[in-house]
N, C-alpha and C positions, 0 to 999 in steps of 0.2 A: 539638744536644749528645751529643759523644763519646761511645758503650758500650764499653765495658768486660771483656771476658770474658777470665776463668781457668779456666783448666785443671786447678791443683793449691792448694792451702795457700799449698804455697811460694812459688809464684809470683806470690800475692800479698801474701806479709808483703815479698818483693825489691821490690813498685813500690811500699808504702804506707813501707817502711824511713825516707823523708829526716821523715814522722810521727813515728813512733817514735822517733826522732833527736831528734826537738823534744821529747816527752814526756817522753822520757830529761833533755835536757840541765835541764828543770822540776823535775825532781824530785831532780837532782841539786842543786841551787842551793838545792834548801827541805831540804836533807840525807838523802835517800832516796840512797844513794850508793849501795849493797848492792845497785838493783834495776837489772833489765840488761833490754834492748828484749824480751829473751824471754822475761820477764818478765809485762812489759805485755801482751803477745799470747797467753802459754796464760790468764793471766787472760779476758782477754775470749771467747776459745775455748771456754772452757770455763763463763763465765757468760755476758758477754753475745746470745754469738749458737750458745753451743748451739740455740737453739731459733728466730731467726730466720731467714727466710725471703724472696728476693729483696730480699738488701742493695745497694747500689750504692758503687760506690767512694768516693762523697763520705760513703757513710754512715756504710763502716769508719774513713776520714781521722778523721773528725768524730765518733767513738766513741774511739779514740786519744788525740786530744785533750782531749780531753771526761772522761775517765776518770778518777776518784774516786783524785786519793794514798792515800789512810787507804787502801781499799779493794784497792789493790793491794798496799799496805802486806800486810795484814789478812792476803789468799788465798797472797800469797810465804811466810810466817811458818807457816801453816798445810802446803803446801807441805810447808815446810824440817821439818815437827815429822812428817808423814809418812817422811821417812827414815828406811832401819836407819843408825843410824850404828854405827861397830867401832871398836875400838884396829886400833891398826898395828906388827904383828908384825914382819911382812916386812924393814925396814928398818933399817939397820946403825946402830948405838947402841954410841956409844963410851960408857966412863966410867973415870975418873981415881981 
């Protein structure tokens, strides 16, 4: 069995993009059209992989493909609630 070593999370992210694409296709078919690849990645980084040790590439791919859709959705909505929302006043607005 071939071993993979990654020097950064970004390198790993790029390697598992096909799994992320597959999970996004599933989510979009189920109506979660607002969830993006980065949301799945961030959910797993912040939850499942935060305390994980010695993950294999197959573990990472499996986690992506089997992540619970509802938990990803709840995570993303929580992240959105944390964002500071503000009114945009700098754009030109024509009133008639």
